[in-house]
Each structure stands twice: as structure tokens, then as C-alpha cells.
C-alpha positions, -999 to 999 in steps of 0.1 A, spaced: -531 -390 235 -507 -415 250 -471 -415 237 -467 -452 242 -498 -459 220 -485 -437 193 -451 -452 194 -466 -487 192 -484 -478 160 -453 -462 147 -433 -494 152 -460 -513 133 -459 -488 104 -421 -487 103 -420 -525 98 -444 -523 68 -429 -521 33 -442 -493 10 -416 -481 -16 -433 -457 -40 -457 -477 -62 -457 -508 -39 -477 -495 -10 -502 -523 -5 -487 -537 27 -489 -504 47 -524 -497 33 -538 -525 53 -527 -510 86 -538 -474 76 -573 -485 64 -577 -505 96 -570 -475 118 -590 -451 96 -621 -474 100 -617 -475 138 -625 -437 138 -660 -443 123 -653 -419 94 -663 -428 58 -632 -444 42 -623 -451 6 -594 -454 -18 -593 -431 -48 -581 -438 -83 -545 -427 -74 -545 -452 -44 -547 -425 -18 -566 -437 13 -592 -411 24 -611 -407 57 -639 -382 54 -657 -362 81 -683 -342 63 -692 -307 72 -706 -274 58 -675 -253 65 -643 -250 45 -628 -280 27 -597 -290 45 -572 -317 35 -548 -331 61 -522 -354 44 -493 -376 53 -477 -398 26 -477 -436 29 -448 -443 5 -411 -445 15 -379 -443 -4 -364 -475 -18 -349 -490 -49 -362 -500 -83 -347 -529 -104 -332 -517 -136 -316 -550 -149 -317 -587 -140 -284 -603 -147 -280 -639 -159 -266 -649 -126 -296 -636 -107 -280 -604 -94 -301 -573 -97 -290 -539 -107 -309 -511 -90 -312 -473 -88 -330 -450 -63 -368 -449 -61 -373 -416 -44 -345 -399 -26 -325 -429 -15 -287 -429 -15 -265 -459 -18 -242 -447 10 -271 -443 34 -279 -480 30 -246 -497 27 -243 -535 24 -269 -557 41 -302 -575 38 -328 -561 15 -361 -575 2 -375 -574 -34 -413 -572 -37 -426 -596 -63 -457 -589 -84 -480 -609 -59 -466 -590 -29 -443 -619 -17 -407 -611 -8 -375 -623 -23 -345 -620 0 -313 -604 -11 -281 -588 0 -272 -553 -11 -236 -559 -23 -206 -537 -32 -179 -564 -34 -146 -571 -18 -121 -544 -10 -89 -565 -14 -79 -549 -46 -55 -522 -59 -74 -512 -90 -108 -501 -101 -137 -484 -84 -136 -505 -53 -101 -492 -47 -113 -457 -53 -141 -462 -28 -115 -466 -1 -99 -432 -9 -117 -408 -31 -150 -419 -46 -186 -418 -31 -207 -450 -31 -232 -447 -59 -259 -470 -72 -239 -481 -103 -215 -499 -79 -241 -519 -61 -261 -550 -69 -286 -571 -50 -273 -607 -46 -303 -631 -46 -287 -665 -49 -313 -677 -74 -314 -678 -112 -328 -652 -136 -355 -678 -147 -366 -684 -111 -368 -647 -105 -390 -642 -135 -412 -671 -123 -416 -655 -89 -425 -621 -104 -393 -602 -101 -383 -581 -131 -372 -547 -143 -394 -522 -125 -398 -543 -93 -392 -524 -61 -367 -533 -34 -365 -521 2 -344 -525 34 -352 -559 49 -378 -560 76 -352 -573 101 -335 -539 98 -367 -519 100 -371 -520 137 -380 -490 158 -352 -483 183 -363 -465 215 -336 -446 234 -353 -429 263 -371 -399 248 -356 -405 214 -367 -429 186 -348 -441 155 -355 -462 125 -355 -463 87 -386 -446 72 -397 -423 101 -405 -402 70 -434 -403 68 -445 -429 93 -445 -403 120 -469 -382 99 -492 -412 94 -494 -417 132 -504 -380 138 -528 -383 109 -545 -413 124 -546 -401 160 -557 -366 148 -585 -382 129 -597 -401 159 -596 -370 181 -613 -347 155 -642 -372 150 -653 -366 186 -654 -328 182 -679 -325 154 -663 -294 138 -680 -273 112 -656 -281 84 -655 -306 56 -624 -326 65 -604 -351 44 -577 -371 62 -555 -386 34 -526 -410 33 -512 -400 0 -494 -420 -27 -461 -413 -43 -449 -382 -24 -413 -394 -28 -415 -395 -66 -433 -363 -73 -462 -358 -49 -484 -376 -74 -512 -387 -50 -515 -354 -33 -519 -337 -67 -547 -360 -77 -565 -357 -44 -564 -319 -46 -578 -320 -81 -607 -341 -70 -615 -324 -37 -605 -288 -45 -596 -279 -9 -596 -244 6 -567 -254 29 -541 -282 24 -522 -293 55 -492 -317 52 -477 -336 81 -441 -345 73 -408 -351 90 -385 -321 91 -348 -326 84 -322 -309 106 -296 -294 83 -268 -269 88 -288 -240 72 -316 -242 97 -319 -234 135 -339 -266 142 -333 -285 174 -339 -323 178 -366 -319 204 -404 -325 208 -415 -291 193 -435 -292 161 -417 -276 131 -436 -250 110 -424 -249 73 -425 -213 62 -406 -222 30 -398 -254 12 -399 -258 -26 -422 -228 -24 -435 -205 3 -464 -217 25 -489 -191 37 -473 -168 62 -505 -159 80 -513 -196 86 -477 -204 96 -478 -175 121 -511 -188 135 -495 -222 140 -465 -207 157 -487 -187 182 -510 -217 188 -479 -238 198 -472 -213 225 -508 -212 236 -512 -249 240 -478 -255 255 -462 -276 228 -441 -247 215 -431 -247 178 -400 -242 157 -402 -220 125 -381 -232 96 -371 -219 62 -357 -249 43 -330 -244 16 -339 -278 0 -370 -298 10 -405 -305 -2 -438 -317 11 -472 -325 -4 -483 -290 7 -456 -272 -12 -463 -291 -44 -500 -283 -40 -491 -246 -35 -469 -246 -66 -497 -260 -87 -524 -236 -73 -546 -265 -62 -555 -251 -28 -562 -216 -15 -538 -220 14 -511 -245 24 -491 -253 55 -468 -280 66 -463 -292 102 -434 -314 109 -413 -335 133 -377 -326 137 -355 -355 125 -318 -362 120 -302 -386 95 -328 -379 69 -332 -407 43 -312 -430 65 -316 -444 100 -335 -414 111 -337 -400 147 -365 -380 163 -379 -371 197 -409 -392 207 -427 -363 222 -431 -348 188 -456 -375 179 -479 -361 206 -471 -325 201 -476 -323 164 -510 -341 168 -520 -316 195 -511 -287 174 -529 -301 144 -561 -306 164 -558 -270 178 -553 -256 143 -583 -275 129 -605 -262 157 -594 -226 149 -604 -231 113 -638 -247 118 
């Protein structure tokens, strides 16, 4: 596995728009890469993309989510400005003012500017923003410069999704570090795809389902449906891992093992991953999250798999312009392959 190849795919995925419920654009890239592996590929009724390597051993799902956080339109004003709120875990203060794009019903994009307004005032919330108040969604609109009627004609309405503009969704490379909006979960998708291509060559004795899941940011909806249909013995999530004050995580290339998130993942399997990391030379960082969730944790809570684990990429600035170590792309994928070999 070459880091440059993985980074190139990451850059392509980062540039794709896929706010929860509007994931068509990124699906084209994922399906293309899935089909290159030679695996059987399909899309299920929850829009999950599935690559299947059949086998007689345990049923194993490996998942990374294809959606990202964004905004949803809650009102279209008469002057063409759009009121929005979060879609997933987005925060207004993480985005700030700047270019955004609204996705019309046919997939075309309408340009806009996320706008707070002028600060040259001594009254009201814009004065409070300068001294004591956090920036919240109710203080923001998207300026489109076109009329309400034209927006309706172009397929923009209440419920439409909006996202950071593509011109801002560029992967920045800083030596060994990478940064961009939506590394969550584009990094997971890269490892999912490269792991699939590696595993196909090995012909393991396991029934393997590599899945790009829908709607993780709004309730892990796709993963829940996939697990109901497949009934896996083991469910593995690949997800970025926030560095927060309560954890000992370091921003380096070592994979992160999620011992706890919204629930507890299986300790024996987490221990196995930790020891495998030492054996194959990638190392690994154990983590107990005070507030985080992955597809694996949701599946565990619902009792839809016998065992669950989550393997992650350490990242800073979660849900904003995120930062990670480029080596983690390679190392998480190596650990995933080693773990699957140990299960088959």
C-alpha cells in the first residue's frame, strides 16, 4: 500500500459532496473503486454500497460511512436567503462565513454565502457575538442572490441539503500531516477500499461484506439496516477518532482502538487489535471516549452483531477543518487486513 495513492483517493473523496441524505456524488467514486476489486457490488434499499467476498466462515461486516455533516434548509425567505440548521453534528462556529453550495433535487449546485451580517452595531445579537454569545444556526443565513421563485424552479426548498463549497474542500498536505473538511469519514472509506482490494487477493475463509454506509451522522441508519439484512457475527467500523482532553490520544500514525464509545465494544477483540498492532509494527492507541459514536457502537447497542470493534484514525479539529497523520491511512488498513486474517 502506497501512502501517495491513498492520499490521492482521499483528496478525490474529500472534494465530493455527501451531506446525510444527499450522498449520490460520492457513491459514484466508491462504486467505481469497489468494482475495481472484482468483488460483487450492489446498493441495498438503505442506499448502502456493498462489496461482497463470499466465504463459508464467519459473517464479517467492515463499514465506513459515506455521509458527512452539513446543513438542511428550514425556510426559504422571500428575498432568496435560506435559513438552515445542522444536519448531523455541524456547528455554525466551525464553519463561519464563506462559500457554501446548496444541492438541488437534480443534484446540481446553487452557490451561496453563509452569512452572519455586519458587526458595526451597538445592539442586538451581532453585538453580543463580539463579547458574550456563541455563534448559533439561528444567527446565520445562506445568501443566494436569486429569488425564492427561481430557487423553487431549480429544486431548492425546505429539506434541501447545503454543504461547504467545493473550493474550500481541498486536502491540504503539510509534510506528514493532512487536513481538510470531512476527513470524517473519508479516511475510513480509503481504508475500506484499499483493504477490500488487499483482502480479495488472500481468499480468506470468511463471508466478508465491505460496506459504505448511509446516514451515520444522523443516527447510523444505514449500518442498522445492513446489520438487519446480513446478521453479521462481527461488525467492524472504520472511523476517525477525535483527540479530546479526556483521552491520551496522540496525533500520529498509530491506529486508534475504541474500547468505549456510546457503548463498550468487545474487550477481547480490542485487546487482539492492540496486540496485533505491536506484532505488525504499526502500533495502536487504546481509547475510552467520553462522547463519541460509530456504526459499530450503534450495532452493539441494538444487539445486531455478536461482536463489534472500531478502528480509527487520530484527528484534531473534529467536525471542522480536521487534521490527521497521513501514515494512519496505511497503518489502519494494515491492521484491518491483519485482523481479518486472524478471524478467517
